[in-house]
C-alpha positions in Angstrom: 266.1 11.9 110.4 265.3 14.2 107.6 263.5 11.4 105.9 261.5 10.9 109.0 260.8 14.6 109.3 259.7 14.8 105.6 257.4 11.9 105.8 255.8 13.3 109.0 255.2 16.6 107.3 253.6 14.8 104.4 251.4 12.9 106.8 250.6 16.0 108.7 249.6 17.9 105.5 247.5 14.9 104.4 245.7 14.9 107.7 245.2 18.7 107.5 243.9 18.5 103.9 241.5 15.7 104.9 240.2 17.8 107.8 239.7 20.8 105.6 237.7 18.8 103.1 235.5 17.5 105.9 234.9 21.0 107.2 233.9 22.2 103.7 231.6 19.2 103.3 229.9 20.0 106.6 229.5 23.7 105.6 228.0 22.8 102.3 225.5 20.5 104.0 224.6 23.1 106.5 224.0 25.7 103.8 221.8 23.2 101.9 219.8 22.4 105.0 219.3 26.2 105.7 218.1 26.6 102.1 215.8 23.6 102.4 214.4 24.9 105.7 213.6 28.3 104.2 211.9 26.6 101.3 209.8 24.4 103.6 208.8 27.5 105.6 207.7 29.4 102.5 205.7 26.4 101.3 204.0 26.2 104.7 203.1 29.9 104.5 201.7 29.5 101.0 199.7 26.6 102.1 198.3 28.4 105.1 197.2 31.3 102.8 195.7 29.2 100.1 193.8 26.5 102.0 191.2 28.8 103.5 190.5 30.3 100.1 190.2 26.9 98.5 188.0 25.6 101.3 185.7 28.6 100.8 185.4 28.0 97.1 184.7 24.3 97.5 182.2 24.9 100.3 180.4 27.5 98.1 180.4 25.2 95.1 179.0 22.3 97.2 176.3 24.5 98.8 175.1 25.9 95.4 175.2 22.4 93.9 172.9 21.2 96.7 170.7 24.3 96.2 170.3 23.7 92.5 169.6 20.0 93.1 166.8 20.9 95.6 165.4 23.4 93.1 165.3 20.7 90.5 163.5 18.4 93.0 161.0 21.2 93.8 160.4 21.7 90.0 159.7 17.9 89.5 157.3 17.8 92.5 155.5 20.9 91.3 155.1 19.5 87.8 153.7 16.3 89.2 151.2 18.2 91.4 150.1 20.4 88.5 149.6 17.5 86.2 147.7 15.6 88.7 145.4 18.4 89.6 144.7 19.2 86.0 143.9 15.6 85.2 141.5 15.4 88.2 139.4 18.5 87.2 135.9 17.9 88.4 136.8 14.9 90.4 138.5 16.5 93.4 136.8 18.6 96.1 139.9 20.5 97.1 142.5 21.0 94.3 144.8 23.0 96.6 144.9 20.2 99.2 145.7 17.8 96.4 148.6 20.0 95.4 150.0 20.0 99.0 149.6 16.2 99.2 151.4 15.6 96.0 154.2 18.0 96.6 154.9 16.9 100.2 154.8 13.2 99.1 157.3 14.0 96.3 159.7 15.7 98.7 160.3 13.4 101.7 162.5 14.9 104.4 161.6 18.5 103.4 160.1 20.8 106.0 156.5 21.2 104.9 156.2 24.4 107.0 158.8 26.0 104.7 156.7 25.4 101.6 154.4 28.2 100.2 151.9 27.6 97.5 149.9 29.7 95.1 147.4 28.4 92.6 145.9 30.4 89.8 142.8 28.7 88.3 141.0 30.1 85.3 137.2 29.3 85.1 135.2 28.7 81.9 134.4 32.5 81.6 138.2 33.3 81.5 138.3 34.9 85.0 141.3 34.0 87.0 141.1 33.1 90.7 144.2 33.2 92.8 144.6 31.1 95.9 147.8 32.0 97.8 148.9 30.2 100.9 150.0 33.4 102.5 149.3 33.2 106.3 148.6 29.5 106.1 151.0 26.8 107.4 152.4 24.5 104.8 149.8 21.8 105.1 146.7 23.9 105.4 146.5 25.3 101.9 142.9 24.8 100.9 140.6 26.1 98.1 137.4 24.1 98.1 135.6 26.8 96.1 138.1 26.3 93.2 136.8 22.7 92.6 133.6 24.0 91.0 135.5 26.6 88.9 137.8 24.1 87.2 136.7 23.7 83.6 138.0 21.6 80.7 140.8 23.2 78.6 141.3 26.0 81.1 144.8 26.7 82.5 145.9 26.1 86.0 149.2 27.7 87.2 150.8 26.4 90.4 153.7 28.1 92.1 155.6 26.6 95.0 158.4 28.3 96.9 160.7 26.8 99.6 162.7 28.7 102.2 166.2 27.5 101.6 169.5 28.1 103.5 172.1 28.5 100.7 175.1 27.7 102.9 173.9 24.9 105.2 177.5 23.8 105.8 178.4 27.1 107.5 175.2 27.1 109.6 174.0 30.5 108.4 170.3 31.5 108.8 167.8 31.1 106.0 169.1 33.1 103.1 166.6 32.8 100.2 163.8 31.0 98.5 163.7 28.4 95.7 160.8 28.9 93.3 159.0 26.7 90.8 156.0 27.6 88.6 154.2 25.1 86.4 151.2 25.5 84.2 148.8 22.9 82.6 145.5 22.8 80.9 142.7 21.1 82.8 141.4 18.0 81.2 
């Protein structure tokens, strides 16, 4: 009977030891899950704080990239218009209208009402004549009197500005102008 009792005690102690090991394993797993849960929570908070900042930086970079691209397009269109008017000296009846036609043709999709022009034409006596488009709508810039003033080897300076919204992604109102100024000698 003692042998039976000793073997049952050994069995009982083995069962108890196995149960304690299982309890320890469960506790270790729970601690690990709690730690993992707190790490996931802190990562979520960090992400919630950094995503708006990163989106603002990326939106600003994209908006300024678009603005500089449009400024480059405006410069190319202005250069083409200035070169064309200077090469047509004496052949055109309205150099300012020619500038408007060339610029608007070079910039499809742009609002012509947002473009402002200024032409400075120097006559053969060295006198400068300025023709601003102030008060005129984008397509009504005209200077028929300048056609007779255009002389060979005299400078013409054309300035074009465009009302531009620097952050179009965020739907802000108009926030500035893009400028381009080109000069050429009339042929």
